[in-house]
C-alpha positions as a printed NumPy array, in Angstrom:
array([[  0.083,  -0.013,  -0.018],
       [  0.961,   3.371,  -0.567],
       [  1.588,   5.888,   2.295],
       [  1.806,   8.95 ,   0.583],
       [ -1.778,  11.006,   0.93 ],
       [ -2.061,  13.757,  -1.738],
       [ -4.855,  16.302,  -1.585],
       [ -6.737,  16.623,  -4.556],
       [ -7.525,  20.325,  -5.315],
       [-10.788,  21.386,  -6.713],
       [-10.891,  23.042,  -9.982],
       [-10.085,  26.583,  -9.578],
       [-12.936,  28.826, -10.192],
       [-11.34 ,  30.744, -12.983],
       [-11.298,  27.83 , -15.169],
       [-15.259,  27.216, -14.601],
       [-15.707,  30.996, -15.539],
       [-13.918,  30.869, -18.83 ],
       [-16.628,  31.419, -21.344],
       [-14.125,  33.089, -24.17 ],
       [-12.762,  31.144, -26.774],
       [ -9.135,  30.898, -27.916],
       [ -9.55 ,  32.639, -31.193],
       [-10.775,  35.665, -29.338],
       [ -7.494,  35.856, -27.25 ],
       [ -4.88 ,  34.203, -29.937],
       [ -2.387,  36.85 , -29.181],
       [ -3.096,  37.588, -25.761],
       [ -2.636,  35.609, -22.359],
       [ -6.177,  33.959, -21.17 ],
       [ -5.179,  34.272, -17.744],
       [ -2.668,  35.489, -15.214],
       [ -1.93 ,  32.692, -12.485],
       [ -0.384,  32.747,  -9.216],
       [  1.996,  30.264,  -8.607],
       [ -0.536,  28.532,  -5.998],
       [ -3.072,  28.589,  -8.759],
       [ -0.757,  27.059, -11.293],
       [  0.522,  24.478,  -8.598],
       [ -3.237,  23.318,  -8.1  ],
       [ -4.195,  23.202, -11.623],
       [ -0.784,  20.831, -12.092],
       [ -1.998,  18.725,  -9.144],
       [ -5.189,  18.206, -10.688],
       [ -3.796,  17.348, -14.228],
       [ -1.491,  14.911, -12.815],
       [ -4.211,  13.371, -10.308],
       [ -6.571,  13.138, -13.653],
       [ -3.883,  11.45 , -15.562],
       [ -3.037,   8.843, -12.687],
       [ -6.759,   7.951, -12.28 ],
       [ -7.98 ,   7.999, -16.225],
       [ -4.756,   6.855, -17.944],
       [ -2.803,   5.002, -15.37 ],
       [ -5.716,   3.426, -13.883],
       [ -6.116,   1.709, -10.538],
       [ -2.829,  -0.014,  -9.466],
       [ -4.109,  -1.349,  -6.147],
       [ -6.079,  -4.053,  -8.357],
       [ -2.474,  -5.562,  -9.384],
       [ -1.791,  -8.502,  -7.452],
       [  1.399,  -7.962,  -5.167],
       [  3.922, -10.699,  -4.559],
       [  6.192, -11.578,  -1.704],
       [  9.354, -13.489,  -1.704],
       [  9.722, -16.434,   0.433],
       [ 11.492, -14.695,   3.125],
       [  9.143, -11.658,   3.182],
       [  6.182, -13.949,   3.427],
       [  8.095, -15.986,   6.418],
       [  8.682, -12.542,   8.263],
       [  5.109, -11.541,   7.648],
       [  3.774, -14.831,   9.166],
       [  6.189, -14.817,  11.936],
       [  7.532, -18.573,  10.483],
       [ 10.46 , -20.224,   9.511],
       [ 11.552, -20.684,   6.095],
       [ 11.601, -24.439,   6.533],
       [  7.813, -23.896,   7.934],
       [  6.884, -22.015,   5.236],
       [  7.942, -24.806,   2.653],
       [  6.273, -27.361,   4.712],
       [  2.932, -25.011,   4.299],
       [  3.477, -24.822,   0.788],
       [  4.31 , -28.464,   0.445],
       [  0.936, -29.474,   2.454],
       [ -0.903, -26.69 ,  -0.047],
       [ -1.681, -24.785,   3.178],
       [ -0.286, -21.421,   1.292],
       [  0.216, -21.654,  -2.468],
       [  3.422, -20.277,  -3.94 ],
       [  3.894, -19.696,  -7.353],
       [  7.295, -20.557,  -9.45 ],
       [  8.842, -17.576, -11.142],
       [ 12.11 , -18.876, -12.426],
       [ 14.043, -20.44 ,  -9.928],
       [ 12.145, -18.16 ,  -7.19 ],
       [  8.752, -18.98 ,  -5.431],
       [  6.827, -16.308,  -4.68 ],
       [  3.462, -15.783,  -2.963],
       [  0.317, -13.315,  -3.56 ],
       [ -0.388, -11.305,  -0.686],
       [ -4.028, -11.978,  -1.068],
       [ -3.324, -15.874,  -1.127],
       [ -1.436, -15.438,   2.101],
       [ -4.435, -13.63 ,   4.027],
       [ -6.778, -16.24 ,   2.675],
       [ -4.581, -18.85 ,   4.033],
       [ -4.467, -17.345,   7.445],
       [ -8.332, -17.249,   7.202],
       [ -8.74 , -20.667,   6.602],
       [ -6.671, -22.179,   9.398],
       [ -8.501, -23.148,  12.31 ],
       [ -6.978, -22.159,  15.479],
       [ -7.603, -24.295,  18.644],
       [ -7.94 , -23.31 ,  21.954],
       [ -5.778, -24.128,  24.692],
       [ -7.456, -27.134,  26.712],
       [ -5.926, -27.209,  30.012]])
C-alpha cells in the first residue's frame, strides 16, 4: 500500500468561469495565474492522468518473496516450505524463485483453524 497522501485540489473557479474561446485571445494571454493556482492546476492534471490513464494500480496482485512471506507470518523458511508442500499456502514458481500472492497469504490465514488451549 502506498503511504503517500495527496490532497486533490478542486478545479479553480477561474477555469470554470472561462467563457471566451481561444480565437478571441489568440495573441493575448488567457489568464494570469499565481504560483499557487498553477500548482493546484498541475496537481489536478496529474491526479486526473493517474486515475484515467494509469488506472487503479491497487487491483494488481502484489507478490512477496519466501523471506518476506515468512517474516510476515512470523514463521521460519522451512515451516513456510512445509506449508507450501501441504497446500496450506500456495506459491507460484517464477524462474528459480517461489513467490506468494499477498491475497493468497491472507486467505490461508483465514482458513487455518485455531485450537483453544485445553487444560
